[in-house]
PDB file of N, CA, C and O in Angstrom:
ATOM      1  N   MET A   1       0.792  -1.716   0.089  1.00  0.00           N
ATOM      2  CA  MET A   1       0.321  -0.280  -0.442  1.00  0.00           C
ATOM      3  C   MET A   1       0.909   1.218  -0.357  1.00  0.00           C
ATOM      4  O   MET A   1       1.966   1.340   0.262  1.00  0.00           O
ATOM      5  N   GLN A   2       0.292   2.435  -0.954  1.00  0.00           N
ATOM      6  CA  GLN A   2       1.379   3.267  -0.767  1.00  0.00           C
ATOM      7  C   GLN A   2       1.063   4.284   0.221  1.00  0.00           C
ATOM      8  O   GLN A   2      -0.008   4.094   0.796  1.00  0.00           O
ATOM      9  N   ASP A   3       2.003   5.763   0.716  1.00  0.00           N
ATOM     10  CA  ASP A   3       1.208   6.540   1.434  1.00  0.00           C
ATOM     11  C   ASP A   3      -0.109   7.171   1.011  1.00  0.00           C
ATOM     12  O   ASP A   3      -1.043   7.230   1.811  1.00  0.00           O
ATOM     13  N   SER A   4      -0.199   7.607  -0.133  1.00  0.00           N
ATOM     14  CA  SER A   4      -1.671   8.390  -1.290  1.00  0.00           C
ATOM     15  C   SER A   4      -2.199   7.784  -0.998  1.00  0.00           C
ATOM     16  O   SER A   4      -3.207   8.358  -0.586  1.00  0.00           O
ATOM     17  N   ASP A   5      -2.361   5.690  -0.746  1.00  0.00           N
ATOM     18  CA  ASP A   5      -3.191   5.702  -0.304  1.00  0.00           C
ATOM     19  C   ASP A   5      -4.479   5.536   1.105  1.00  0.00           C
ATOM     20  O   ASP A   5      -5.628   5.246   1.439  1.00  0.00           O
ATOM     21  N   ARG A   6      -3.737   5.789   1.316  1.00  0.00           N
ATOM     22  CA  ARG A   6      -3.979   5.514   3.344  1.00  0.00           C
ATOM     23  C   ARG A   6      -4.795   7.174   3.311  1.00  0.00           C
ATOM     24  O   ARG A   6      -4.772   8.343   2.928  1.00  0.00           O
ATOM     25  N   VAL A   7      -5.557   5.973   4.149  1.00  0.00           N
ATOM     26  CA  VAL A   7      -6.946   7.560   4.822  1.00  0.00           C
ATOM     27  C   VAL A   7      -6.349   7.599   6.352  1.00  0.00           C
ATOM     28  O   VAL A   7      -6.332   6.816   7.302  1.00  0.00           O
ATOM     29  N   ALA A   8      -5.776   9.184   6.035  1.00  0.00           N
ATOM     30  CA  ALA A   8      -5.765   9.671   7.579  1.00  0.00           C
ATOM     31  C   ALA A   8      -7.551   9.239   8.713  1.00  0.00           C
ATOM     32  O   ALA A   8      -8.727   8.990   8.446  1.00  0.00           O
ATOM     33  N   THR A   9      -6.877   9.352   9.704  1.00  0.00           N
ATOM     34  CA  THR A   9      -7.893   9.293  10.489  1.00  0.00           C
ATOM     35  C   THR A   9      -7.009   9.225  12.063  1.00  0.00           C
ATOM     36  O   THR A   9      -5.912   8.745  12.345  1.00  0.00           O
ATOM     37  N   HIS A  10      -8.199  10.043  13.016  1.00  0.00           N
ATOM     38  CA  HIS A  10      -7.444  10.791  14.176  1.00  0.00           C
ATOM     39  C   HIS A  10      -8.298   9.618  15.001  1.00  0.00           C
ATOM     40  O   HIS A  10      -9.438   9.294  14.668  1.00  0.00           O
ATOM     41  N   LYS A  11      -7.801   9.212  15.779  1.00  0.00           N
ATOM     42  CA  LYS A  11      -7.402   8.565  16.533  1.00  0.00           C
ATOM     43  C   LYS A  11      -8.800   8.230  17.967  1.00  0.00           C
ATOM     44  O   LYS A  11      -8.917   7.447  18.909  1.00  0.00           O
ATOM     45  N   GLU A  12      -9.622   9.373  17.354  1.00  0.00           N
ATOM     46  CA  GLU A  12     -10.727  10.062  17.812  1.00  0.00           C
ATOM     47  C   GLU A  12     -11.506   8.762  17.634  1.00  0.00           C
ATOM     48  O   GLU A  12     -12.047   7.965  18.400  1.00  0.00           O
ATOM     49  N   ALA A  13     -11.310   8.895  16.020  1.00  0.00           N
ATOM     50  CA  ALA A  13     -12.271   8.470  15.395  1.00  0.00           C
ATOM     51  C   ALA A  13     -12.313   7.171  15.080  1.00  0.00           C
ATOM     52  O   ALA A  13     -12.883   6.977  14.007  1.00  0.00           O
ATOM     53  N   ALA A  14     -11.726   5.726  15.887  1.00  0.00           N
ATOM     54  CA  ALA A  14     -11.124   4.971  15.304  1.00  0.00           C
ATOM     55  C   ALA A  14     -12.232   4.610  15.816  1.00  0.00           C
ATOM     56  O   ALA A  14     -12.652   5.001  16.905  1.00  0.00           O
ATOM     57  N   PRO A  15     -13.010   3.527  14.772  1.00  0.00           N
ATOM     58  CA  PRO A  15     -14.283   2.072  16.199  1.00  0.00           C
ATOM     59  C   PRO A  15     -13.545   1.540  17.667  1.00  0.00           C
ATOM     60  O   PRO A  15     -14.208   0.503  17.656  1.00  0.00           O
ATOM     61  N   LYS A  16     -13.054   1.455  18.411  1.00  0.00           N
ATOM     62  CA  LYS A  16     -12.769   0.861  19.354  1.00  0.00           C
ATOM     63  C   LYS A  16     -13.376   2.468  20.242  1.00  0.00           C
ATOM     64  O   LYS A  16     -14.196   2.480  21.160  1.00  0.00           O
ATOM     65  N   ARG A  17     -12.712   3.647  19.655  1.00  0.00           N
ATOM     66  CA  ARG A  17     -12.257   4.746  20.507  1.00  0.00           C
ATOM     67  C   ARG A  17     -14.516   5.032  20.221  1.00  0.00           C
ATOM     68  O   ARG A  17     -15.205   4.546  21.117  1.00  0.00           O
ATOM     69  N   VAL A  18     -14.890   5.393  19.635  1.00  0.00           N
ATOM     70  CA  VAL A  18     -16.075   5.374  19.359  1.00  0.00           C
ATOM     71  C   VAL A  18     -16.926   5.006  20.263  1.00  0.00           C
ATOM     72  O   VAL A  18     -17.683   5.719  20.921  1.00  0.00           O
ATOM     73  N   GLN A  19     -16.677   2.910  20.306  1.00  0.00           N
ATOM     74  CA  GLN A  19     -17.661   2.483  21.198  1.00  0.00           C
ATOM     75  C   GLN A  19     -17.299   2.458  21.781  1.00  0.00           C
ATOM     76  O   GLN A  19     -17.207   1.266  22.076  1.00  0.00           O
ATOM     77  N   ARG A  20     -16.685   3.203  22.671  1.00  0.00           N
ATOM     78  CA  ARG A  20     -16.032   3.299  24.343  1.00  0.00           C
ATOM     79  C   ARG A  20     -16.867   4.978  24.229  1.00  0.00           C
ATOM     80  O   ARG A  20     -17.725   4.849  25.103  1.00  0.00           O
ATOM     81  N   ASP A  21     -17.000   5.984  23.818  1.00  0.00           N
ATOM     82  CA  ASP A  21     -17.719   6.818  24.081  1.00  0.00           C
ATOM     83  C   ASP A  21     -19.060   6.494  23.955  1.00  0.00           C
ATOM     84  O   ASP A  21     -19.947   7.022  24.625  1.00  0.00           O
ATOM     85  N   GLU A  22     -19.292   5.339  22.821  1.00  0.00           N
ATOM     86  CA  GLU A  22     -21.173   5.801  23.145  1.00  0.00           C
ATOM     87  C   GLU A  22     -20.913   4.576  23.950  1.00  0.00           C
ATOM     88  O   GLU A  22     -20.576   3.821  23.038  1.00  0.00           O
ATOM     89  N   SER A  23     -20.843   3.900  24.982  1.00  0.00           N
ATOM     90  CA  SER A  23     -20.488   3.346  25.451  1.00  0.00           C
ATOM     91  C   SER A  23     -21.245   4.258  27.006  1.00  0.00           C
ATOM     92  O   SER A  23     -22.362   4.521  27.451  1.00  0.00           O
ATOM     93  N   ASP A  24     -20.147   4.417  27.283  1.00  0.00           N
ATOM     94  CA  ASP A  24     -19.726   6.035  28.047  1.00  0.00           C
ATOM     95  C   ASP A  24     -21.002   6.837  28.465  1.00  0.00           C
ATOM     96  O   ASP A  24     -21.587   6.732  29.543  1.00  0.00           O
ATOM     97  N   VAL A  25     -21.315   7.619  27.471  1.00  0.00           N
ATOM     98  CA  VAL A  25     -22.946   7.829  27.331  1.00  0.00           C
ATOM     99  C   VAL A  25     -23.766   7.700  27.600  1.00  0.00           C
ATOM    100  O   VAL A  25     -24.714   8.407  27.943  1.00  0.00           O
ATOM    101  N   LYS A  26     -23.402   5.922  27.412  1.00  0.00           N
ATOM    102  CA  LYS A  26     -25.140   5.590  27.719  1.00  0.00           C
ATOM    103  C   LYS A  26     -25.235   5.252  29.533  1.00  0.00           C
ATOM    104  O   LYS A  26     -26.020   5.925  30.202  1.00  0.00           O
ATOM    105  N   LYS A  27     -24.392   4.196  30.188  1.00  0.00           N
ATOM    106  CA  LYS A  27     -23.528   5.005  31.695  1.00  0.00           C
ATOM    107  C   LYS A  27     -24.001   5.575  32.101  1.00  0.00           C
ATOM    108  O   LYS A  27     -24.924   5.272  32.857  1.00  0.00           O
ATOM    109  N   MET A  28     -23.489   7.215  31.720  1.00  0.00           N
ATOM    110  CA  MET A  28     -23.739   8.760  31.904  1.00  0.00           C
ATOM    111  C   MET A  28     -25.350   8.634  32.139  1.00  0.00           C
ATOM    112  O   MET A  28     -26.024   8.634  33.169  1.00  0.00           O
ATOM    113  N   VAL A  29     -25.771   8.500  30.405  1.00  0.00           N
ATOM    114  CA  VAL A  29     -27.602   8.747  30.596  1.00  0.00           C
ATOM    115  C   VAL A  29     -28.286   7.330  31.728  1.00  0.00           C
ATOM    116  O   VAL A  29     -29.210   7.725  32.439  1.00  0.00           O
ATOM    117  N   ALA A  30     -28.032   6.310  31.853  1.00  0.00           N
ATOM    118  CA  ALA A  30     -28.712   5.397  32.803  1.00  0.00           C
ATOM    119  C   ALA A  30     -28.218   5.875  34.375  1.00  0.00           C
ATOM    120  O   ALA A  30     -28.652   5.120  35.245  1.00  0.00           O
ATOM    121  N   CYS A  31     -27.484   6.871  34.811  1.00  0.00           N
ATOM    122  CA  CYS A  31     -27.379   7.453  36.294  1.00  0.00           C
ATOM    123  C   CYS A  31     -28.327   8.555  36.325  1.00  0.00           C
ATOM    124  O   CYS A  31     -28.946   8.650  37.385  1.00  0.00           O
ATOM    125  N   PHE A  32     -28.661   9.625  35.196  1.00  0.00           N
ATOM    126  CA  PHE A  32     -29.627   9.975  35.360  1.00  0.00           C
ATOM    127  C   PHE A  32     -31.082   9.221  35.437  1.00  0.00           C
ATOM    128  O   PHE A  32     -31.904   9.291  36.351  1.00  0.00           O
ATOM    129  N   THR A  33     -31.158   8.510  34.260  1.00  0.00           N
ATOM    130  CA  THR A  33     -32.688   7.858  34.483  1.00  0.00           C
ATOM    131  C   THR A  33     -32.793   7.326  35.888  1.00  0.00           C
ATOM    132  O   THR A  33     -33.710   7.344  36.709  1.00  0.00           O
ATOM    133  N   SER A  34     -31.639   6.874  35.908  1.00  0.00           N
ATOM    134  CA  SER A  34     -31.865   5.928  37.497  1.00  0.00           C
ATOM    135  C   SER A  34     -31.839   5.979  38.226  1.00  0.00           C
ATOM    136  O   SER A  34     -31.901   5.070  39.054  1.00  0.00           O
ATOM    137  N   GLY A  35     -31.659   7.807  38.475  1.00  0.00           N
ATOM    138  CA  GLY A  35     -32.460   8.553  39.777  1.00  0.00           C
ATOM    139  C   GLY A  35     -31.192   8.231  40.367  1.00  0.00           C
ATOM    140  O   GLY A  35     -31.014   9.159  41.157  1.00  0.00           O
ATOM    141  N   MET A  36     -30.071   7.351  40.456  1.00  0.00           N
ATOM    142  CA  MET A  36     -28.696   8.353  41.669  1.00  0.00           C
ATOM    143  C   MET A  36     -28.166   9.539  40.481  1.00  0.00           C
ATOM    144  O   MET A  36     -26.937   9.488  40.429  1.00  0.00           O
ATOM    145  N   MET A  37     -28.644  10.429  39.662  1.00  0.00           N
ATOM    146  CA  MET A  37     -28.050  11.881  39.621  1.00  0.00           C
ATOM    147  C   MET A  37     -28.744  12.648  39.940  1.00  0.00           C
ATOM    148  O   MET A  37     -29.101  12.055  40.958  1.00  0.00           O
ATOM    149  N   ILE A  38     -29.528  13.898  39.967  1.00  0.00           N
ATOM    150  CA  ILE A  38     -29.356  14.633  39.883  1.00  0.00           C
ATOM    151  C   ILE A  38     -29.831  14.974  38.513  1.00  0.00           C
ATOM    152  O   ILE A  38     -29.711  16.198  38.561  1.00  0.00           O
ATOM    153  N   ASP A  39     -30.219  14.752  37.507  1.00  0.00           N
ATOM    154  CA  ASP A  39     -30.596  15.181  36.070  1.00  0.00           C
ATOM    155  C   ASP A  39     -30.856  17.084  35.821  1.00  0.00           C
ATOM    156  O   ASP A  39     -31.868  17.748  36.047  1.00  0.00           O
ATOM    157  N   PRO A  40     -29.496  17.523  35.281  1.00  0.00           N
ATOM    158  CA  PRO A  40     -29.177  19.680  35.664  1.00  0.00           C
ATOM    159  C   PRO A  40     -30.577  19.756  34.853  1.00  0.00           C
ATOM    160  O   PRO A  40     -31.519  20.436  35.260  1.00  0.00           O
ATOM    161  N   PHE A  41     -30.643  18.439  32.810  1.00  0.00           N
ATOM    162  CA  PHE A  41     -31.815  19.103  32.482  1.00  0.00           C
ATOM    163  C   PHE A  41     -33.720  18.914  32.402  1.00  0.00           C
ATOM    164  O   PHE A  41     -34.475  19.208  31.476  1.00  0.00           O
ATOM    165  N   SER A  42     -34.015  18.351  33.680  1.00  0.00           N
ATOM    166  CA  SER A  42     -34.733  18.087  34.086  1.00  0.00           C
ATOM    167  C   SER A  42     -36.161  19.019  34.453  1.00  0.00           C
ATOM    168  O   SER A  42     -37.349  18.906  34.150  1.00  0.00           O
ATOM    169  N   GLN A  43     -35.052  20.366  35.586  1.00  0.00           N
ATOM    170  CA  GLN A  43     -36.120  20.997  35.702  1.00  0.00           C
ATOM    171  C   GLN A  43     -34.951  22.028  35.302  1.00  0.00           C
ATOM    172  O   GLN A  43     -33.838  21.829  34.815  1.00  0.00           O
ATOM    173  N   ASP A  44     -35.939  23.770  35.876  1.00  0.00           N
ATOM    174  CA  ASP A  44     -35.456  24.896  35.840  1.00  0.00           C
ATOM    175  C   ASP A  44     -34.931  25.166  36.644  1.00  0.00           C
ATOM    176  O   ASP A  44     -35.602  25.711  37.520  1.00  0.00           O
ATOM    177  N   TYR A  45     -32.995  24.943  37.002  1.00  0.00           N
ATOM    178  CA  TYR A  45     -32.405  25.423  38.589  1.00  0.00           C
ATOM    179  C   TYR A  45     -32.197  27.058  37.964  1.00  0.00           C
ATOM    180  O   TYR A  45     -31.963  27.528  36.851  1.00  0.00           O
ATOM    181  N   ASN A  46     -32.402  27.567  39.213  1.00  0.00           N
ATOM    182  CA  ASN A  46     -31.822  28.723  38.956  1.00  0.00           C
ATOM    183  C   ASN A  46     -30.745  29.531  40.023  1.00  0.00           C
ATOM    184  O   ASN A  46     -30.590  30.686  40.420  1.00  0.00           O
ATOM    185  N   SER A  47     -30.071  28.133  40.246  1.00  0.00           N
ATOM    186  CA  SER A  47     -28.835  28.455  40.535  1.00  0.00           C
ATOM    187  C   SER A  47     -28.152  27.143  39.915  1.00  0.00           C
ATOM    188  O   SER A  47     -28.550  26.476  38.959  1.00  0.00           O
ATOM    189  N   LEU A  48     -26.502  26.864  41.079  1.00  0.00           N
ATOM    190  CA  LEU A  48     -26.016  26.063  40.537  1.00  0.00           C
ATOM    191  C   LEU A  48     -26.081  24.259  41.079  1.00  0.00           C
ATOM    192  O   LEU A  48     -25.479  24.112  42.142  1.00  0.00           O
ATOM    193  N   VAL A  49     -26.546  23.270  40.657  1.00  0.00           N
ATOM    194  CA  VAL A  49     -27.242  22.708  41.802  1.00  0.00           C
ATOM    195  C   VAL A  49     -26.052  21.424  41.412  1.00  0.00           C
ATOM    196  O   VAL A  49     -25.899  21.188  40.213  1.00  0.00           O
ATOM    197  N   ASN A  50     -25.014  20.404  42.694  1.00  0.00           N
ATOM    198  CA  ASN A  50     -24.515  19.212  42.540  1.00  0.00           C
ATOM    199  C   ASN A  50     -25.876  18.141  41.442  1.00  0.00           C
ATOM    200  O   ASN A  50     -27.090  18.165  41.240  1.00  0.00           O
ATOM    201  N   VAL A  51     -24.993  17.542  41.128  1.00  0.00           N
ATOM    202  CA  VAL A  51     -25.548  16.763  39.892  1.00  0.00           C
ATOM    203  C   VAL A  51     -25.519  14.931  40.851  1.00  0.00           C
ATOM    204  O   VAL A  51     -26.364  14.054  41.034  1.00  0.00           O
ATOM    205  N   ALA A  52     -24.450  15.065  41.125  1.00  0.00           N
ATOM    206  CA  ALA A  52     -24.460  13.893  42.359  1.00  0.00           C
ATOM    207  C   ALA A  52     -24.772  13.850  43.050  1.00  0.00           C
ATOM    208  O   ALA A  52     -24.792  12.725  43.549  1.00  0.00           O
ATOM    209  N   THR A  53     -25.385  15.055  43.890  1.00  0.00           N
ATOM    210  CA  THR A  53     -25.323  15.285  45.152  1.00  0.00           C
ATOM    211  C   THR A  53     -27.123  16.408  45.390  1.00  0.00           C
ATOM    212  O   THR A  53     -27.756  15.961  46.347  1.00  0.00           O
ATOM    213  N   GLY A  54     -27.294  16.698  45.223  1.00  0.00           N
ATOM    214  CA  GLY A  54     -28.297  17.256  44.453  1.00  0.00           C
ATOM    215  C   GLY A  54     -28.435  18.842  44.997  1.00  0.00           C
ATOM    216  O   GLY A  54     -29.409  19.554  44.754  1.00  0.00           O
ATOM    217  N   VAL A  55     -27.085  19.312  45.899  1.00  0.00           N
ATOM    218  CA  VAL A  55     -26.775  19.954  46.709  1.00  0.00           C
ATOM    219  C   VAL A  55     -27.026  21.184  45.927  1.00  0.00           C
ATOM    220  O   VAL A  55     -26.560  21.080  44.792  1.00  0.00           O
ATOM    221  N   VAL A  56     -27.787  22.661  46.229  1.00  0.00           N
ATOM    222  CA  VAL A  56     -28.053  23.852  45.454  1.00  0.00           C
ATOM    223  C   VAL A  56     -26.854  24.550  46.342  1.00  0.00           C
ATOM    224  O   VAL A  56     -26.312  24.300  47.418  1.00  0.00           O
ATOM    225  N   MET A  57     -26.718  25.641  45.238  1.00  0.00           N
ATOM    226  CA  MET A  57     -25.031  26.713  45.878  1.00  0.00           C
ATOM    227  C   MET A  57     -25.526  27.554  46.212  1.00  0.00           C
ATOM    228  O   MET A  57     -26.711  27.715  45.921  1.00  0.00           O
ATOM    229  N   PRO A  58     -24.943  28.323  46.856  1.00  0.00           N
ATOM    230  CA  PRO A  58     -25.894  29.505  47.987  1.00  0.00           C
ATOM    231  C   PRO A  58     -25.574  30.387  46.169  1.00  0.00           C
ATOM    232  O   PRO A  58     -24.684  30.204  45.339  1.00  0.00           O
ATOM    233  N   THR A  59     -26.875  31.402  46.189  1.00  0.00           N
ATOM    234  CA  THR A  59     -26.934  32.342  44.857  1.00  0.00           C
ATOM    235  C   THR A  59     -25.398  33.608  45.228  1.00  0.00           C
ATOM    236  O   THR A  59     -24.639  34.189  44.452  1.00  0.00           O
ATOM    237  N   GLY A  60     -25.468  33.604  46.377  1.00  0.00           N
ATOM    238  CA  GLY A  60     -23.796  34.049  46.476  1.00  0.00           C
ATOM    239  C   GLY A  60     -22.022  33.846  45.884  1.00  0.00           C
ATOM    240  O   GLY A  60     -21.098  34.572  45.516  1.00  0.00           O
ATOM    241  N   ASP A  61     -22.288  32.465  46.072  1.00  0.00           N
ATOM    242  CA  ASP A  61     -21.207  31.612  45.818  1.00  0.00           C
ATOM    243  C   ASP A  61     -21.846  31.051  43.917  1.00  0.00           C
ATOM    244  O   ASP A  61     -21.571  29.938  43.467  1.00  0.00           O
ATOM    245  N   THR A  62     -22.338  31.676  43.443  1.00  0.00           N
ATOM    246  CA  THR A  62     -22.711  30.749  42.839  1.00  0.00           C
ATOM    247  C   THR A  62     -22.486  32.441  41.311  1.00  0.00           C
ATOM    248  O   THR A  62     -22.343  32.385  40.090  1.00  0.00           O
ATOM    249  N   ASP A  63     -22.551  33.373  42.058  1.00  0.00           N
ATOM    250  CA  ASP A  63     -22.272  34.984  41.114  1.00  0.00           C
ATOM    251  C   ASP A  63     -21.380  35.080  40.877  1.00  0.00           C
ATOM    252  O   ASP A  63     -21.040  35.674  39.854  1.00  0.00           O
ATOM    253  N   SER A  64     -20.086  34.233  42.180  1.00  0.00           N
ATOM    254  CA  SER A  64     -19.126  34.902  42.432  1.00  0.00           C
ATOM    255  C   SER A  64     -17.805  33.462  41.628  1.00  0.00           C
ATOM    256  O   SER A  64     -16.579  33.452  41.741  1.00  0.00           O
ATOM    257  N   LEU A  65     -18.656  32.509  40.926  1.00  0.00           N
ATOM    258  CA  LEU A  65     -17.951  31.088  40.054  1.00  0.00           C
ATOM    259  C   LEU A  65     -18.469  31.483  38.811  1.00  0.00           C
ATOM    260  O   LEU A  65     -18.125  30.781  37.859  1.00  0.00           O
ATOM    261  N   VAL A  66     -19.125  32.323  38.609  1.00  0.00           N
ATOM    262  CA  VAL A  66     -19.664  32.616  37.228  1.00  0.00           C
ATOM    263  C   VAL A  66     -19.204  33.604  36.746  1.00  0.00           C
ATOM    264  O   VAL A  66     -18.913  33.676  35.552  1.00  0.00           O
ATOM    265  N   GLN A  67     -18.983  34.978  37.954  1.00  0.00           N
ATOM    266  CA  GLN A  67     -17.940  35.846  37.146  1.00  0.00           C
ATOM    267  C   GLN A  67     -16.532  35.827  37.312  1.00  0.00           C
ATOM    268  O   GLN A  67     -15.908  36.879  37.170  1.00  0.00           O
ATOM    269  N   SER A  68     -15.898  34.679  37.620  1.00  0.00           N
ATOM    270  CA  SER A  68     -14.908  34.673  38.148  1.00  0.00           C
ATOM    271  C   SER A  68     -14.280  35.244  37.248  1.00  0.00           C
ATOM    272  O   SER A  68     -13.450  36.132  37.446  1.00  0.00           O
ATOM    273  N   THR A  69     -14.787  34.554  35.568  1.00  0.00           N
ATOM    274  CA  THR A  69     -13.620  34.404  34.729  1.00  0.00           C
ATOM    275  C   THR A  69     -13.161  35.918  34.353  1.00  0.00           C
ATOM    276  O   THR A  69     -12.016  36.364  34.283  1.00  0.00           O
ATOM    277  N   GLU A  70     -14.667  36.714  34.085  1.00  0.00           N
ATOM    278  CA  GLU A  70     -14.359  38.037  34.630  1.00  0.00           C
ATOM    279  C   GLU A  70     -13.745  38.742  34.796  1.00  0.00           C
ATOM    280  O   GLU A  70     -13.057  39.507  34.120  1.00  0.00           O
ATOM    281  N   LYS A  71     -13.985  38.506  36.077  1.00  0.00           N
ATOM    282  CA  LYS A  71     -13.273  39.192  37.917  1.00  0.00           C
ATOM    283  C   LYS A  71     -11.852  39.326  37.345  1.00  0.00           C
ATOM    284  O   LYS A  71     -11.394  40.425  37.033  1.00  0.00           O
ATOM    285  N   GLY A  72     -11.143  38.136  37.210  1.00  0.00           N
ATOM    286  CA  GLY A  72     -10.208  37.493  36.345  1.00  0.00           C
ATOM    287  C   GLY A  72      -9.544  38.230  35.240  1.00  0.00           C
ATOM    288  O   GLY A  72      -8.339  37.993  35.156  1.00  0.00           O
ATOM    289  N   ARG A  73      -9.960  38.947  34.493  1.00  0.00           N
ATOM    290  CA  ARG A  73      -9.784  39.628  33.195  1.00  0.00           C
ATOM    291  C   ARG A  73      -9.656  41.126  33.730  1.00  0.00           C
ATOM    292  O   ARG A  73      -8.824  42.030  33.656  1.00  0.00           O
ATOM    293  N   GLU A  74     -10.900  40.924  34.303  1.00  0.00           N
ATOM    294  CA  GLU A  74     -10.159  42.961  35.018  1.00  0.00           C
ATOM    295  C   GLU A  74      -9.028  42.886  36.006  1.00  0.00           C
ATOM    296  O   GLU A  74      -8.200  43.793  36.087  1.00  0.00           O
ATOM    297  N   GLN A  75      -9.010  42.371  36.364  1.00  0.00           N
ATOM    298  CA  GLN A  75      -7.166  42.374  37.556  1.00  0.00           C
ATOM    299  C   GLN A  75      -6.277  41.995  36.545  1.00  0.00           C
ATOM    300  O   GLN A  75      -5.245  42.595  36.842  1.00  0.00           O
ATOM    301  N   MET A  76      -6.015  41.192  35.267  1.00  0.00           N
ATOM    302  CA  MET A  76      -4.823  41.585  35.119  1.00  0.00           C
ATOM    303  C   MET A  76      -5.314  42.914  34.317  1.00  0.00           C
ATOM    304  O   MET A  76      -5.074  43.856  35.073  1.00  0.00           O
ATOM    305  N   HIS A  77      -5.833  43.344  33.248  1.00  0.00           N
ATOM    306  CA  HIS A  77      -6.233  44.693  32.996  1.00  0.00           C
ATOM    307  C   HIS A  77      -5.645  45.648  33.139  1.00  0.00           C
ATOM    308  O   HIS A  77      -4.888  46.350  32.469  1.00  0.00           O
ATOM    309  N   LEU A  78      -6.574  45.625  35.319  1.00  0.00           N
ATOM    310  CA  LEU A  78      -5.101  46.763  36.059  1.00  0.00           C
ATOM    311  C   LEU A  78      -4.210  45.977  36.432  1.00  0.00           C
ATOM    312  O   LEU A  78      -5.388  46.319  36.328  1.00  0.00           O
ATOM    313  N   PHE A  79      -3.341  45.229  36.786  1.00  0.00           N
ATOM    314  CA  PHE A  79      -2.968  45.398  37.254  1.00  0.00           C
ATOM    315  C   PHE A  79      -1.550  45.698  35.655  1.00  0.00           C
ATOM    316  O   PHE A  79      -0.448  46.208  35.859  1.00  0.00           O
ATOM    317  N   ILE A  80      -1.944  45.314  34.528  1.00  0.00           N
ATOM    318  CA  ILE A  80      -1.443  45.364  32.795  1.00  0.00           C
ATOM    319  C   ILE A  80      -1.261  47.176  33.699  1.00  0.00           C
ATOM    320  O   ILE A  80      -0.348  47.264  34.521  1.00  0.00           O
ATOM    321  N   THR A  81      -1.952  48.150  33.507  1.00  0.00           N
ATOM    322  CA  THR A  81      -2.921  49.220  34.097  1.00  0.00           C
ATOM    323  C   THR A  81      -0.926  49.568  34.243  1.00  0.00           C
ATOM    324  O   THR A  81       0.098  49.743  33.583  1.00  0.00           O
ATOM    325  N   LYS A  82      -1.462  49.480  35.578  1.00  0.00           N
ATOM    326  CA  LYS A  82      -0.851  50.153  36.592  1.00  0.00           C
ATOM    327  C   LYS A  82       0.688  50.119  37.270  1.00  0.00           C
ATOM    328  O   LYS A  82       1.138  50.830  38.168  1.00  0.00           O
ATOM    329  N   ARG A  83       1.472  48.795  36.345  1.00  0.00           N
ATOM    330  CA  ARG A  83       2.687  47.918  37.054  1.00  0.00           C
ATOM    331  C   ARG A  83       3.180  47.670  35.984  1.00  0.00           C
ATOM    332  O   ARG A  83       3.880  46.663  36.092  1.00  0.00           O
ATOM    333  N   LEU A  84       3.183  48.266  34.497  1.00  0.00           N
ATOM    334  CA  LEU A  84       3.392  47.605  33.107  1.00  0.00           C
ATOM    335  C   LEU A  84       3.451  48.150  32.114  1.00  0.00           C
ATOM    336  O   LEU A  84       4.379  47.978  31.323  1.00  0.00           O
ATOM    337  N   ASN A  85       2.607  48.832  31.944  1.00  0.00           N
ATOM    338  CA  ASN A  85       1.614  50.782  31.164  1.00  0.00           C
ATOM    339  C   ASN A  85       2.503  51.615  32.113  1.00  0.00           C
ATOM    340  O   ASN A  85       2.813  52.681  31.580  1.00  0.00           O
ATOM    341  N   SER A  86       2.735  51.543  32.681  1.00  0.00           N
ATOM    342  CA  SER A  86       2.776  53.120  33.855  1.00  0.00           C
ATOM    343  C   SER A  86       4.151  52.463  35.041  1.00  0.00           C
ATOM    344  O   SER A  86       5.008  51.597  35.218  1.00  0.00           O
ATOM    345  N   ASN A  87       3.324  53.987  35.716  1.00  0.00           N
ATOM    346  CA  ASN A  87       4.766  53.188  36.917  1.00  0.00           C
ATOM    347  C   ASN A  87       3.763  53.677  38.115  1.00  0.00           C
ATOM    348  O   ASN A  87       4.339  54.205  39.066  1.00  0.00           O
ATOM    349  N   LYS A  88       2.783  53.605  38.170  1.00  0.00           N
ATOM    350  CA  LYS A  88       2.089  54.596  38.982  1.00  0.00           C
ATOM    351  C   LYS A  88       2.160  53.662  40.520  1.00  0.00           C
ATOM    352  O   LYS A  88       1.950  54.075  41.660  1.00  0.00           O
ATOM    353  N   VAL A  89       2.572  52.144  40.014  1.00  0.00           N
ATOM    354  CA  VAL A  89       1.954  51.570  40.936  1.00  0.00           C
ATOM    355  C   VAL A  89       3.290  50.071  41.310  1.00  0.00           C
ATOM    356  O   VAL A  89       3.092  48.927  40.901  1.00  0.00           O
ATOM    357  N   ARG A  90       4.656  50.516  42.202  1.00  0.00           N
ATOM    358  CA  ARG A  90       5.556  50.007  41.547  1.00  0.00           C
ATOM    359  C   ARG A  90       6.030  48.494  41.648  1.00  0.00           C
ATOM    360  O   ARG A  90       5.938  48.018  42.780  1.00  0.00           O
ATOM    361  N   PHE A  91       6.378  47.902  40.943  1.00  0.00           N
ATOM    362  CA  PHE A  91       6.015  46.268  39.688  1.00  0.00           C
ATOM    363  C   PHE A  91       6.021  44.824  41.405  1.00  0.00           C
ATOM    364  O   PHE A  91       5.837  43.623  41.203  1.00  0.00           O
TER     365      PHE A  91
END
């Protein structure tokens, strides 16, 4: 077989990997449908819910977690502005 005759496939697309992934999805669906875990898609939750325990995260903690990426970006820009782009604060 020549190199030009080979079909390039990613390891994630190999038949064994696809079968394992499908099996894993079925296991997760079984956890939700059996009642072993809370189905996060079955109800409208206004807060974050632990799918394993059903415990609802307090609103303040939820807000902090959801906004953490934006807060991190703000802090990064503030650091760059005050310490790297000017001499307002010593590095």
